[in-house]
C-alpha positions as CSV (number, residue, x, y, z in Angstrom):
1,K,12.3,-48.0,-33.2
2,P,13.8,-44.5,-33.3
3,Y,16.5,-45.3,-30.7
4,N,18.1,-48.7,-30.1
5,H,18.3,-49.3,-26.4
6,P,20.8,-51.9,-25.1
7,Q,19.6,-55.5,-25.4
8,G,16.8,-56.4,-22.9
9,M,16.6,-52.9,-21.3
10,Y,13.1,-52.0,-22.4
11,D,12.0,-54.9,-24.5
12,D,9.4,-57.1,-22.9
13,D,9.7,-59.9,-25.5
14,A,13.5,-60.0,-25.4
15,P,15.0,-63.4,-24.6
16,Q,16.0,-63.7,-21.0
17,R,19.6,-64.7,-20.2
18,S,20.1,-67.3,-17.6
19,A,22.8,-67.2,-15.1
20,A,23.6,-70.9,-15.5
21,A,24.6,-70.4,-19.2
22,H,27.9,-68.8,-18.2
23,V,29.6,-71.1,-15.7
24,P,27.4,-74.0,-14.7
25,D,29.8,-75.6,-12.3
26,D,30.4,-72.8,-9.8
27,D,27.4,-72.5,-7.5
28,E,28.5,-69.2,-5.9
29,Y,28.9,-67.6,-9.3
30,V,25.4,-68.8,-10.4
31,A,23.8,-67.4,-7.2
32,A,25.6,-64.1,-7.5
33,S,24.7,-63.8,-11.2
34,A,21.0,-64.6,-10.5
35,A,20.9,-62.0,-7.7
36,R,22.4,-59.5,-10.0
37,D,19.8,-60.3,-12.7
38,V,16.9,-60.0,-10.2
39,K,18.3,-56.6,-9.0
40,R,18.6,-55.3,-12.6
41,A,15.1,-56.4,-13.5
42,A,13.7,-54.7,-10.4
43,K,15.6,-51.5,-11.3
44,E,14.4,-51.7,-15.0
45,D,10.8,-52.1,-13.8
46,K,11.2,-49.1,-11.5
47,Y,12.5,-46.7,-14.2
48,R,10.5,-48.1,-17.2
49,R,8.5,-45.4,-19.0
50,Q,4.9,-46.2,-19.3
51,A,3.1,-45.0,-22.5
52,G,-0.1,-43.0,-22.2
53,I,0.6,-41.3,-18.8
54,I,-0.6,-37.7,-18.9
55,A,-0.8,-35.0,-16.3
56,V,-3.9,-34.9,-14.1
57,P,-6.2,-32.0,-15.0
58,E,-6.4,-29.2,-12.5
59,E,-10.0,-29.7,-11.6
60,E,-9.3,-33.2,-10.5
61,M,-6.4,-32.2,-8.3
62,D,-7.0,-31.3,-4.7
63,L,-6.2,-27.6,-4.5
64,G,-7.7,-27.0,-1.1
65,G,-9.8,-24.1,-2.3
66,D,-9.0,-21.8,0.6
67,D,-6.1,-19.9,-1.0
68,S,-3.7,-21.1,1.7
69,K,-0.1,-22.1,1.2
70,R,0.4,-25.8,0.7
71,E,2.4,-27.7,3.3
72,V,6.1,-28.5,2.8
73,G,6.8,-32.1,1.9
74,N,8.9,-34.5,4.0
75,K,11.6,-34.6,1.4
76,I,12.1,-30.8,1.5
77,M,12.1,-30.7,5.3
78,A,14.6,-33.6,5.6
79,N,16.9,-31.9,3.1
80,R,16.7,-28.5,4.9
81,G,19.1,-29.5,7.7
82,L,19.8,-27.3,10.7
83,T,19.0,-23.7,9.9
84,P,19.2,-20.8,12.3
85,H,16.2,-18.6,13.2
86,R,16.2,-15.5,11.0
87,N,14.6,-12.2,11.8
88,K,11.8,-11.2,9.5
89,E,13.5,-8.0,8.3
90,H,16.7,-9.8,7.6
91,K,15.2,-12.4,5.2
92,N,14.9,-9.7,2.4
93,P,18.3,-8.2,1.6
94,R,16.8,-5.0,0.2
95,K,14.8,-4.5,3.3
96,R,17.8,-5.2,5.6
97,L,20.0,-2.7,3.8
98,R,17.3,-0.1,3.9
99,G,17.1,-0.6,7.7
100,K,20.9,-0.2,8.0
101,F,20.7,3.0,6.0
102,E,18.0,4.5,8.3
103,K,20.1,3.6,11.3
104,A,23.2,5.3,9.8
105,V,21.1,8.5,9.0
106,V,20.1,8.7,12.7
107,R,23.7,8.2,13.9
108,R,24.9,10.9,11.5
109,K,22.3,13.4,12.8
110,G,24.1,13.2,16.2
111,Q,27.5,13.9,14.6
112,V,26.7,16.6,12.1
113,R,24.5,19.7,12.3
114,P,21.9,19.9,9.5
115,M,22.5,22.5,6.7
116,R,20.6,25.8,7.2
117,E,19.0,27.3,4.2
118,D,19.3,31.0,3.7
119,G,16.0,32.5,4.6
120,G,16.7,35.8,2.8
121,G,17.8,38.3,5.4
122,Y,17.4,38.4,9.1
123,G,14.4,36.5,10.4
124,G,14.8,37.0,14.1
125,E,16.3,34.7,16.6
126,A,15.8,31.1,15.6
127,S,15.7,29.8,19.1
128,G,13.7,32.8,20.5
129,I,14.6,35.5,23.0
130,K,14.4,34.7,26.7
131,T,13.0,37.6,28.5
132,T,14.1,36.4,31.9
133,V,17.8,36.4,31.1
134,T,19.9,39.6,31.1
135,K,23.5,39.5,29.8
136,S,24.5,43.1,29.6
137,R,26.7,45.7,31.4
138,R,25.8,49.1,32.7
139,F,27.7,52.1,31.3
140,G,29.4,54.8,33.5
141,V,27.5,55.0,36.7
């Protein structure tokens, strides 16, 4: 054996200890010791490694075949606890911060006029000339 386990932990042919060998005259002690031995044996059987177990090949596994996501198991759902509903955009932090930036840009447009690029000389009135409006004075009549 490459590693020596404690006595009787994984050995099938190890001698079994009896509870009556310790204190034969105390019935409660004998009963408690027997219950403990039964509990330990059940735990040992539960966690015993079995030789020759290999993973199931993929073609034998039930993959569904319809490229859909598999369902969440009961263990995961039980451990999830109470979680609040989350907006789809807020699940991805990068996407959420991108949305915040776009909102900030819109707010800034209301506060600050955009920079005008020099068009190279006078290009006429940018907003156009209203022909119906007259803002002038007559000279010396």
